[in-house]
VOGU-3710 file (C-alpha; in Angstrom, 3 decimals, decimal comma):
1> xxxxxxxxxx> 86,831/135,934/91,086  84,998/138,132/93,568  82,845/135,426/95,158  83,699/131,811/95,744  82,084/129,420/93,259  83,045/126,018/94,656  81,093/124,046/92,068  82,761/126,032/89,309  86,195/125,357/90,775  85,411/121,651/91,090
11> xxxxxxxxxx> 84,198/121,520/87,513  87,402/123,121/86,288  89,522/120,720/88,354  87,629/117,553/87,439  89,285/116,726/84,078  92,760/116,835/85,612  91,614/114,800/88,603  90,271/112,099/86,305  93,416/112,138/84,166  95,585/111,722/87,256
21> xxxxxxxxxx> 93,289/109,030/88,633  93,618/107,016/85,407  97,409/107,395/85,408  97,735/106,290/89,028  95,311/103,417/88,535  97,377/102,130/85,622  100,595/102,342/87,672  99,782/101,108/91,201  102,545/100,631/93,760  102,639/98,628/96,969
31> xxxxxxxxxx> 103,145/99,885/100,512  106,333/101,905/101,077  107,250/101,509/97,389  105,077/104,342/96,017  107,974/106,242/94,391  106,326/106,993/91,051  103,083/107,974/92,766  104,941/110,334/95,078  106,610/111,937/92,063  103,262/112,505/90,330
41> xxxxxxxxxx> 101,884/114,071/93,516  104,806/116,389/94,202  104,986/117,543/90,586  101,323/118,507/90,607  101,568/120,265/93,992  104,533/122,302/92,775  102,637/123,216/89,606  99,757/124,485/91,750  102,020/126,635/93,905  101,861/124,688/97,149
51> xxxxxxxxxx> 104,940/124,755/99,385  106,529/121,306/99,407  108,107/119,941/102,579  110,246/116,854/103,170  108,128/113,772/103,695  108,882/112,011/106,997  108,764/108,742/105,059  110,723/107,669/101,988  107,519/107,769/99,946  104,580/110,111/100,351
61> xxxxxxxxxx> 104,327/113,894/100,235  103,559/116,885/102,464  102,643/120,375/101,259  101,200/123,559/102,781  99,205/126,612/101,716  98,445/129,753/103,711  95,033/131,336/103,365  94,569/135,069/102,921  93,358/135,494/106,522  94,294/133,944/109,863
71> xxxxxxxxxx> 92,335/130,907/110,945  92,560/127,286/112,048  95,207/124,822/110,913  93,565/122,109/108,818  95,301/118,887/107,724  93,906/116,735/104,910  95,148/113,206/104,337  94,937/110,689/101,479  96,490/107,220/101,225  98,394/106,328/98,068
81> xxxxxxxxxx> 99,265/102,593/97,997  97,784/99,719/96,025  97,245/96,038/96,790  98,794/92,749/95,570  95,755/91,882/93,423  95,554/91,023/89,699  93,034/93,375/88,110  90,150/91,895/86,104  88,396/95,150/85,160  88,646/95,812/81,424
91> xxxxxxxxxx> 89,123/99,577/81,222  91,685/101,597/79,244  93,397/102,574/82,493  93,643/99,003/83,780  96,765/98,274/85,831  99,855/97,581/83,737  101,725/96,245/86,780  101,342/92,465/87,066  99,910/91,410/90,407  99,290/94,950/91,683
101> xxxxxxxxxx> 96,042/96,907/91,553  94,308/99,908/93,085  91,658/97,590/94,510  90,578/99,917/97,314  90,223/103,328/95,694  93,460/104,970/96,784  93,929/106,226/93,224  90,678/108,168/93,692  91,789/109,388/97,123  95,081/110,715/95,748
111> xxxxxxxxxx> 93,549/112,343/92,683  90,757/113,884/94,773  93,198/115,412/97,262  95,143/116,868/94,344  91,808/118,281/93,221  91,450/119,848/96,663  94,923/121,302/96,189  93,793/122,927/92,953  90,560/124,271/94,428  92,231/125,742/97,500
121> xxxxxxxxxx> 95,047/127,275/95,449  92,541/128,946/93,105  90,401/130,094/96,062  93,259/131,301/98,246  92,070/134,927/98,383  88,850/133,679/100,024  90,468/131,351/102,551  90,986/131,725/106,269  93,424/129,412/107,974  96,319/127,285/106,839
131> xxxxxxxxxx> 96,206/123,921/105,092  98,498/120,902/105,096  98,064/118,086/102,594  99,453/114,679/103,568  99,779/111,912/100,983  100,419/108,886/103,162  102,090/105,652/102,090  101,334/102,121/103,247  97,780/102,290/104,541  97,236/98,704/103,431
141> xxxxxxxxxx> 100,179/97,661/105,608  98,662/99,680/108,500  102,110/101,162/109,042  102,214/104,317/106,960  100,488/106,714/109,343  102,588/105,550/112,287  105,750/105,938/110,241  104,866/109,522/109,294  104,006/110,352/112,899  107,243/108,781/114,127
151> xxxxxxxxxx> 109,084/110,876/111,542  107,752/114,071/113,113  104,777/114,910/110,880  102,645/116,417/113,628  105,540/118,293/115,226  106,504/119,871/111,888  102,897/120,480/110,878  100,649/120,811/113,940  96,951/120,817/113,125  93,729/121,866/114,807
161> xxxxxxxxxx> 91,580/119,556/112,684  92,079/116,583/110,370  90,013/115,611/107,334  89,980/112,554/105,125  87,639/110,361/103,113  87,393/106,847/101,715  85,626/106,131/98,445  83,331/103,129/98,595  81,584/100,860/96,115  78,732/100,151/98,540
171> xxxxxxxxxx> 77,237/103,653/98,311  75,869/105,340/95,164  77,690/108,211/93,519  76,843/111,577/95,067  76,145/110,212/98,548  78,471/110,584/101,536  78,190/109,090/105,012  79,886/109,623/108,335  79,142/109,661/112,039  80,539/111,134/115,255
181> xxxxxxxxxx> 82,447/108,618/117,359  83,640/105,271/116,043  83,140/104,940/112,276  85,522/102,089/111,409  86,881/99,151/113,367  90,192/98,445/114,997  92,211/96,331/112,575  94,450/93,661/114,075  96,744/91,481/111,979  97,466/87,973/113,224
191> xxxxxxxxxx> 99,408/84,924/112,059  99,203/81,278/113,155  102,216/79,040/112,628  101,561/75,285/112,624  104,161/72,533/112,846  103,655/68,778/112,652  105,311/65,495/111,781  104,853/65,656/108,015  105,534/62,659/105,802  104,344/60,666/102,809
201> xxxxxxxxxx> 100,977/61,585/101,320  100,125/57,908/100,859  100,364/57,328/104,605  98,893/60,585/105,871  96,737/60,619/108,988  95,079/63,243/111,153  97,847/63,112/113,727  100,468/65,792/113,091  98,890/66,855/109,783  99,267/70,629/109,422
211> xxxxxxxxxx> 97,299/70,699/106,152  94,238/69,284/107,884  94,808/71,525/110,903  94,989/74,673/108,798  91,980/73,582/106,745  89,979/73,056/109,929  91,042/76,334/111,513  90,044/78,608/108,630  86,279/77,912/108,607  86,019/78,190/112,390
221> xxxxxxxxxx> 87,396/81,728/112,547  83,941/83,278/112,304  83,160/81,978/115,789  85,838/84,266/117,215  83,642/87,300/116,538  80,272/85,651/117,115  77,911/87,865/119,206  80,514/90,664/119,492  78,415/93,613/118,306  78,886/97,392/118,442
231> xxxxxxxxxx> 75,837/99,570/117,796  74,321/96,963/115,516  77,509/96,046/113,636  79,188/92,717/114,260  82,915/92,261/114,656  84,776/89,997/112,223  87,650/87,534/112,081  88,903/85,944/108,874  91,984/84,591/107,126  93,467/86,019/103,941
241> xxxxxxxxxx> 96,497/83,710/103,716  96,663/79,920/104,021  99,964/78,406/102,953  101,253/74,851/103,195  103,270/72,411/101,177  105,460/72,238/98,088  104,602/68,838/96,540  101,393/66,871/95,930  102,532/63,686/97,683  104,307/65,285/100,653
251> xxxxxxxxxx> 102,506/66,274/103,819  104,537/69,297/104,962  105,873/69,884/108,435  104,780/73,510/108,475  101,813/75,628/107,489  100,552/79,064/108,361  97,446/81,194/108,244  97,299/84,972/108,447  94,293/87,203/108,761  92,571/90,019/110,581
261> xxxxxxxxxx> 90,444/90,571/113,653  88,086/93,570/113,470  86,727/94,968/116,739  85,388/98,290/117,995  86,129/98,390/121,739  88,954/97,280/124,014  86,700/94,688/125,647  85,830/93,242/122,238  89,488/93,116/121,265  90,431/91,340/124,489
271> xxxxxxxxxx> 87,591/88,842/124,107  88,275/88,267/120,418  91,953/87,675/121,027  91,174/85,250/123,882  88,758/83,316/121,674  91,293/83,174/118,856  93,939/81,854/121,243  91,495/79,217/122,541  90,575/78,178/119,010  94,207/77,783/117,978
281> xxxxxxxxxx> 94,870/75,691/121,081  91,839/73,492/120,341  93,008/72,908/116,755  96,500/72,060/117,945  95,104/69,487/120,382  92,682/67,996/117,829  95,350/67,429/115,179  98,333/66,954/117,510  100,353/69,766/116,006  102,269/72,652/117,530
291> xxxxxxxxxx> 100,592/76,013/117,014  101,751/79,561/117,769  99,543/82,651/117,434  101,291/85,954/116,803  99,460/89,281/116,794  101,678/91,110/114,334  100,192/94,626/114,193  97,133/96,667/115,068  95,651/100,068/114,372  92,957/101,726/116,506
301> xxxxxxxxxx> 89,353/102,343/115,488  88,614/105,349/113,303  86,976/107,727/115,779  85,507/111,039/114,597  85,395/114,159/116,735  81,744/115,250/117,194  82,377/118,987/116,710  84,551/118,621/113,604  82,132/116,067/112,185  79,181/118,424/112,638
311> xxxxxxxxxx> 81,023/121,203/110,777  82,040/118,904/107,925  78,573/117,370/107,590  77,000/120,817/107,379  79,512/121,885/104,718  78,895/118,691/102,730  75,135/119,217/102,935  75,468/122,747/101,568  77,426/121,368/98,618  75,544/118,145/97,878
321> xxxxxxxxxx> 72,138/118,676/99,463  70,889/117,564/102,867  69,579/114,244/101,580  72,980/113,235/100,202  74,694/113,265/103,611  73,859/110,149/105,608  74,475/108,964/109,155  76,717/105,928/108,734  76,593/102,868/110,969  79,923/101,600/112,287
331> xxxxxxxxxx> 81,634/99,541/109,564  84,059/96,638/109,931  86,815/97,783/107,536  89,740/99,583/109,187  91,972/102,482/108,146  95,176/103,713/109,745  94,000/107,320/109,460  92,904/106,330/112,962  96,466/106,922/114,137  96,182/110,568/113,108
341> xxxxxxxxxx> 92,626/110,915/114,436  93,822/109,649/117,809  96,082/112,714/117,983  94,161/115,386/116,050  90,375/115,908/116,277  88,902/115,229/112,895  86,349/113,685/110,582  86,629/110,792/108,160  83,884/110,264/105,580  82,731/107,484/103,275
351> xxxxxxxxxx> 82,132/108,719/99,718  79,875/106,772/97,373  81,284/105,837/93,991  79,425/102,712/92,876  79,161/102,138/89,127  75,671/102,898/87,858  75,307/99,413/86,331  75,982/97,661/89,649  79,273/96,032/88,601  81,573/97,809/91,058
361> xxxxxxxxxx> 82,685/94,680/92,879  83,879/94,617/96,460  86,887/96,397/97,932  90,108/94,375/97,639  88,608/92,241/94,863  89,995/91,989/91,305  86,726/93,400/89,912  86,635/96,485/92,167  85,769/99,669/90,278  84,553/103,204/90,983
371> xxxxxxxxxx> 83,032/105,973/88,910  85,510/108,660/87,822  83,097/111,300/89,134  83,833/110,043/92,663  86,943/112,240/92,463  84,847/115,385/92,151  82,465/114,441/94,979  85,317/113,513/97,314  87,305/116,636/96,479  84,191/118,724/96,978
381> xxxxxxxxxx> 83,314/117,526/100,465  86,937/117,728/101,587  87,432/121,227/100,184  84,125/122,453/101,625  84,926/120,950/105,016  88,446/122,360/105,024  87,223/125,866/104,185  84,600/125,733/106,930  87,072/124,471/109,521  89,735/126,966/108,469
391> xxx> 87,313/129,865/108,955  86,450/128,697/112,454  82,940/127,332/111,904
//
């Protein structure tokens, strides 16, 4: 190979990417339990000739490759965990693990980054710079990136630029979107614990009734984020867990809700948290129950570096065409790649993968699905961006 044919390299890598994607999709693993996934990743990296390094976390993988010429140090990251969701998509590679599914596209992310590994290994004689691939556990628990950083990832593998991408069912295949500055929201996990008198279901009343209190709190959560807007995108607050009771005729003493608050700025976070506290207090007073709000974890907004983003957008446009690279608005989902982007200037992209027939479903839903060809598009923009950054563009 005397000249670099990126499309040819991607075409050659695509069948293996899809095969790996199907295997990972059929065998999803939850946060910090991605042992099989990590084994698939490390085996493929070794086969491709990448240098494997100890992962700073019990699951995950880290590998490096030196280009033929000096250049910038580029880190590329993919998340590898699944979600506790029962899959309803009838495909041959449907999850075989009860109650666990790749309902957010991390199977695509992992397979695509392994595709990048293949492309860069085959193109090594053309590369300037050095490259570190990070396969990160536990994004859905918003703890994986912090755990890798705490384990010394960035000290062992310092980087000048960071790249990553998230496949999405809300954009068509072949389209990518990103923006300089804040792309994705700050994700804050919260939990409300309610305690009341409890008693016999036949004599239940409003007073001290945690079931009624929890049921009243859940639909009012939207007001927490009302009129909190960042560049045209509203913040969000919602519950994903509501638990109470063990028997039909027993009003329990305890109940709890857990959910997320999505904000973009510190002022919005402070205001949203204050409103949530006020709402919990109001519910406690209305139903005469005890209520405690705990903010259990948080990850910062995904903020892209303007210079790195400009380089990556230009590289993506050369590969896909100018019209396929869009300016994204800020979006309310969160991603703990933000922890890395807070320390290394970088660019995170959204990669379209919607099924052509419109049946993709929504992220985190049991009917979520992406086109296999998303792997090639995602690998392409990441490889193109990495090459451009490595050469000092």
